[in-house]
Backbone as a ProteinNet text record, in pm:
[ID]
protein_1_A
[PRIMARY]
MSRQLRIAKVYKVELEYGGLCNNELCAFTGLLNLFDIEINFQSDDDSEYEIERAELEYLRDTLSTQNKTYQENATEVEETLSEAGITRERMITALSVMISESDQDDSLVHIFCD
[TERTIARY]
-2471.2	-2355.7	-2238.3	-2172.5	-2059	-1928.9	-1837.9	-1706	-1601	-1494.5	-1385	-1253.4	-1166.7	-1030.9	-946.4	-868.7	-781.7	-639.1	-546.9	-405.5	-342.2	-233.4	-159.8	-82.7	-96.3	-23.4	124.4	152.4	290.4	308.6	402.9	436.9	585.8	620.4	759.2	799.4	902.3	956.1	1097.9	1122.7	1257.3	1299.3	1402	1447.6	1545.1	1522.9	1605.1	1664.2	1789.7	1852.4	1779.3	1731.9	1653.4	1733.5	1866.1	1949.2	1988.5	1947.6	1980.8	2042.6	2131.3	2188.6	2225	2241.9	2286.2	2207.2	2274.1	2207.4	2110.6	2130.4	2040.4	1898.2	1885.4	1752.4	1684	1761.9	1706.7	1655.5	1729.7	1686.1	1556.5	1546.1	1425.7	1305	1318.5	1205.9	1177.9	1282.6	1262.3	1181.7	1209.7	1134	990.1	970.1	833	752.4	813.4	745	728.4	832.4	830	719.8	701.6	601.7	471	451.6	327.5	288.9	387	361.1	285.4	173.6	92.7	162.6	183.5	246.3	135.4	111.4	4.9	39.4	167.9	214.1	357.1	383.8	519.9	539	640	664.3	711.6	696.3	734.3	881.2	965.7	1108.7	1155.1	1061	1089.6	1171.6	1158.9	1234.3	1151	1019.9	933.4	831	811	712.9	632.1	509.3	428.2	372.2	405.7	367.4	310.4	202.3	144.3	246.7	256.4	348.1	323.4	197.9	163.1	221.5	230.2	288.9	439.1	507.2	650.9	673.9	585	595.5	577.5	483.9	462.5	588.3	650.2	771.8	884.1	902.9	1008.2	984.2	861.9	830.2	847.4	812.7	830.8	978.7	1061.2	1205.3	1266.7	1220.9	1284.7	1239.4	1114.8	1066.4	1088.4	1117.8	1133.4	1014.3	895.7	772.1	747.6	629.7	595.2	605.9	558.7	567.3	712	797.7	940.7	995.8	965.5	1018.5	979.7	857.4	811.2	889.3	950.4	1023.3	1170.8	1220.5	1356.2	1463.9	1455.7	1556.7	1559.9	1441.3	1432.6	1479.7	1446.4	1489.8	1641.5	1701.9	1848	1917	1861.2	1918.9	1908.9	1793	1771	1868.5	1882.9	1973.6	2119.3	2154.9	2292.1	2335.2	2248.4	2280.3	2307.8	2242.1	2259.2	2370.6	2424.3	2530.9	2482.8	2364.3	2308.2	2263.5	2281	2236.7	2089.8	2028.5	1889.8	1878.5	1976.2	1973.8	1981.7	2064.4	2075.1	1943.8	1879	1751.3	1645.7	1646.1	1551.2	1574.4	1700.3	1733.8	1686	1708.5	1665.3	1513.5	1441.9	1295.2	1250.8	1319.4	1287	1307.2	1412.9	1438.3	1325.9	1286.9	1178.5	1050.4	1023.3	901	906.2	1017.3	1023.1	1056.9	1132.4	1175.5	1081.8	983	886.8	783.2	705	603.7	499.9	496.7	406.2	260.4	236.7	100.1	40.6	120.9	78.4	95	-9.8	-0.9	84	105.5	190.5	334.3	425.7	567.4	606.8	658.6	698.7	848.2	881	1018.1	1069.4	1186.3	1247.8	1383.9	1406	1533.8	1604.2	1712.9	1784.9	1929
-7243	-7231.5	-7302.2	-7383.1	-7460.2	-7383.4	-7394.1	-7331.2	-7439.5	-7419	-7515.3	-7444.1	-7510.7	-7461.8	-7506.6	-7416.2	-7450.6	-7409.8	-7480.8	-7448.9	-7425.4	-7354	-7331.6	-7457.4	-7502.6	-7621.4	-7588.9	-7469.4	-7427.1	-7295.4	-7290.8	-7167.4	-7147.9	-7046.9	-7028.8	-6882.9	-6865.4	-6732.4	-6731	-6639.4	-6619.6	-6479.5	-6470.8	-6340.7	-6281.8	-6157.9	-6084.7	-5965.5	-5934.8	-5818	-5691.8	-5614.8	-5495.5	-5369.3	-5378.4	-5263.3	-5176.8	-5212.6	-5131	-5216.4	-5156.3	-5227.3	-5127.4	-5180	-5104.3	-4975	-4860.8	-4733	-4691.9	-4746.1	-4713.6	-4759.6	-4866.1	-4912.3	-4808.8	-4741.3	-4634.8	-4519.8	-4488	-4382.5	-4422.8	-4548.8	-4599.2	-4582.8	-4628.7	-4616.9	-4470.5	-4389.2	-4246.5	-4180.9	-4219.4	-4164.6	-4214.2	-4339.3	-4390.4	-4303.4	-4270.2	-4186.6	-4043.3	-3989.3	-3850.3	-3825.3	-3918.8	-3901.3	-3974	-4014.3	-4079.9	-4196.9	-4280.1	-4399.3	-4499.1	-4547.4	-4642.5	-4778.1	-4827.2	-4957.3	-5053.2	-5154.8	-5249.9	-5339.6	-5374.3	-5456.8	-5417.1	-5408	-5382.8	-5467.3	-5553.3	-5639	-5555.5	-5610.8	-5538.9	-5500.3	-5582.5	-5553.1	-5481.4	-5433.5	-5360.5	-5442	-5574.5	-5657.3	-5699.6	-5680.3	-5716.5	-5605.9	-5579.2	-5479.4	-5535.4	-5492.2	-5515.4	-5379	-5339.2	-5206.6	-5223.4	-5154.9	-5159.2	-5109.2	-5179.1	-5140.2	-4994.7	-4955.5	-4818.6	-4715.3	-4748.6	-4657.3	-4641.5	-4751.5	-4743.7	-4668.4	-4687.6	-4612.9	-4463.7	-4429.2	-4288.6	-4229.4	-4303.7	-4255	-4239.5	-4339.7	-4332.9	-4214.2	-4197.5	-4088.3	-3952.2	-3942.9	-3817	-3781.3	-3879.9	-3855	-3823.4	-3891.8	-3874.2	-3748	-3708.4	-3589.6	-3461.4	-3477.4	-3362.3	-3267.1	-3325.2	-3247.9	-3159.2	-3101.2	-3007.9	-3074.8	-3197.2	-3270.3	-3286.3	-3319.9	-3332.5	-3197.6	-3093.4	-2960.5	-2916.2	-2950.8	-2914.6	-2986.6	-3098.8	-3180.7	-3197.8	-3116.3	-3134.9	-3135.6	-3047	-3039.6	-3168.4	-3215.6	-3339	-3459.9	-3463.1	-3573.6	-3576.8	-3463.9	-3458.7	-3493.5	-3448.3	-3483.1	-3633.1	-3690.9	-3833.9	-3916.1	-3879.7	-3951.8	-3932	-3809.2	-3777.9	-3852.3	-3857.2	-3926.9	-4074.8	-4130.4	-4272.8	-4295.9	-4189.1	-4202.8	-4260.5	-4221.6	-4271	-4152.7	-4163.8	-4057.2	-4078.1	-3972	-3979.7	-4076.5	-4073.7	-4161.8	-4308.5	-4338.8	-4477.8	-4522.4	-4434.4	-4468.7	-4493.3	-4411.3	-4428.8	-4564.2	-4598.9	-4728.3	-4842.8	-4832.7	-4937.5	-4952.5	-4841.3	-4846.8	-4912.4	-4882.2	-4944.1	-5094.9	-5138.3	-5282	-5345.8	-5283.4	-5337.6	-5351.9	-5252.5	-5250.9	-5355.9	-5363.2	-5450.4	-5595.5	-5620.8	-5756.5	-5830.7	-5761.1	-5828.7	-5901	-5986.7	-6066.2	-5974.1	-5971.3	-5881.8	-5927.7	-6049.2	-6098.2	-6055.9	-5992.7	-5949.6	-5798.2	-5727.8	-5581.7	-5535.4	-5624.7	-5592.2	-5630.7	-5544.8	-5577	-5620	-5741.6	-5797.7	-5771.8	-5697.6	-5653	-5714.3	-5778	-5841.2	-5776.2	-5727.8	-5666.2	-5760.1	-5818.9	-5910.5	-5869.8
-2060.7	-2145.2	-2079.1	-2154	-2106.3	-2129.6	-2034.1	-2048.8	-2044.2	-2117.1	-2120.7	-2096.2	-2024.6	-2003.4	-2121.2	-2174.7	-2287.3	-2252.7	-2312	-2293.5	-2429.5	-2429	-2553.5	-2587.4	-2709.1	-2753.6	-2771.6	-2819.9	-2839.1	-2766	-2676.5	-2607.6	-2627.9	-2701.4	-2738.4	-2714.9	-2638.8	-2616	-2671.2	-2761.4	-2813.1	-2773	-2692.2	-2646.3	-2747.3	-2781.3	-2877.6	-2804.3	-2830.7	-2767	-2811.3	-2715.7	-2745.2	-2765.7	-2759	-2789.8	-2672.3	-2551.1	-2434.3	-2325.2	-2247.4	-2133.4	-2023.5	-1905.2	-1787.8	-1767.8	-1759.1	-1731.9	-1842.4	-1960.9	-2072.1	-2041.9	-1963	-1922.1	-1833.7	-1750.5	-1666.2	-1752.3	-1858.1	-1948.8	-2017.3	-2058.5	-2122.4	-2029.8	-1905.8	-1812.7	-1778.1	-1773.2	-1749.8	-1860.6	-1985.6	-2098.9	-2099.2	-2058	-2047.1	-1952.4	-1838.6	-1739.6	-1787.4	-1847.6	-1892.3	-1993.8	-2086.3	-2191.7	-2162.2	-2036.6	-1992.7	-2082.5	-2115	-2194.9	-2108.3	-2159	-2083.9	-2081.1	-1960.6	-1940.9	-1898.7	-1980.1	-1950	-1831.9	-1820.6	-1708.7	-1676.3	-1546.2	-1498.3	-1373.8	-1375.1	-1259.2	-1140.8	-1023	-901	-898.7	-959.8	-960.2	-1087	-1167.2	-1292.2	-1391.7	-1386.7	-1480.3	-1600.9	-1594.2	-1705.5	-1730.4	-1858.7	-1901.1	-2017.3	-2026.4	-2145.1	-2185.2	-2306.6	-2355.6	-2495.3	-2523.2	-2657.3	-2758.8	-2869.7	-2977.1	-3018	-3025.3	-3064.6	-2968.1	-2841.1	-2742.7	-2767	-2797.9	-2828.2	-2959	-3055.7	-3181.8	-3156.5	-3070.3	-3034.2	-2972	-2878.8	-2814.2	-2916	-2999.7	-3103	-3195.9	-3241.7	-3333.5	-3267.8	-3141.2	-3067.7	-3058.7	-3027	-3016.8	-3153.1	-3257	-3388	-3460.3	-3445.5	-3516.9	-3437.8	-3309.8	-3220	-3233.7	-3226.8	-3240.8	-3118.5	-3113.1	-3005.6	-2868.2	-2858.9	-2732.2	-2689.4	-2784.1	-2754.1	-2708.8	-2783.1	-2751.6	-2611.1	-2569.4	-2435.3	-2325.9	-2361.1	-2263.6	-2298.5	-2389.8	-2443.7	-2335.6	-2240.9	-2136	-2054.5	-2013.9	-1935.3	-2015.7	-2145.7	-2231.7	-2237.7	-2266.4	-2279.4	-2148.7	-2035.4	-1905.6	-1879.8	-1909.9	-1889.3	-1972.6	-2098.7	-2188	-2148	-2114.4	-2077.5	-1951.2	-1851	-1726.6	-1751.2	-1852.7	-1884.6	-1986.2	-2041.8	-2140.5	-2272.8	-2314.5	-2439.7	-2524.7	-2654.3	-2744.2	-2781.1	-2826	-2872.3	-2988.6	-3078.9	-3196.3	-3155.6	-3056.2	-3009.4	-2944.6	-2870	-2808	-2916.2	-3019.4	-3130.3	-3197.3	-3216.8	-3277.2	-3189.3	-3059.7	-2966.9	-2968.9	-2971.9	-2979.2	-3109.1	-3217.5	-3346.6	-3341.7	-3273.7	-3258.2	-3177.7	-3067.1	-2985.1	-3067.6	-3148.1	-3229	-3339.3	-3410.1	-3527.9	-3495.7	-3389.7	-3358.9	-3264.3	-3209.3	-3122.2	-3207.3	-3144.9	-3213.2	-3277	-3407.6	-3480.3	-3473.2	-3427.4	-3410.1	-3276.3	-3193.1	-3060.3	-3053.6	-3015.7	-3008.5	-2890.4	-2794.8	-2680.8	-2710.1	-2671.2	-2677.6	-2536.9	-2526.3	-2397.7	-2379.5	-2276.2	-2254	-2124.2	-2131.6	-2015.7	-1992.1	-1871.8	-1835.8	-1738.4	-1782.9	-1692.8	-1678
[MASK]
++++++++++++++++++++++++++++++++++++++++++++++++++++++++++++++++++++++++++++++++++++++++++++++++++++++++++++++++++

């Protein structure tokens, strides 16, 4: 069987503002850890992440519906958000932006923190 190396003819990255900045990024990563969100890739300096869209949808839905999982972690969620100076509603909006504005042809959401 023969194998061939192939390259992408078009490689295009368009960066879109994901709705978070400064300490809000710490809250985002804190929530990822708190709810055991699977991170497919995380750079050594925490500036790049690849997360399945479904995982971000799960986090957004957990925060917005305040389901049992949320209730079990409500104190930690509120502390995490409060320390970063961000409301739950703003975090939900930012997650929605990440989900909807990322490449819908790719199940991974590529997140860059600069």
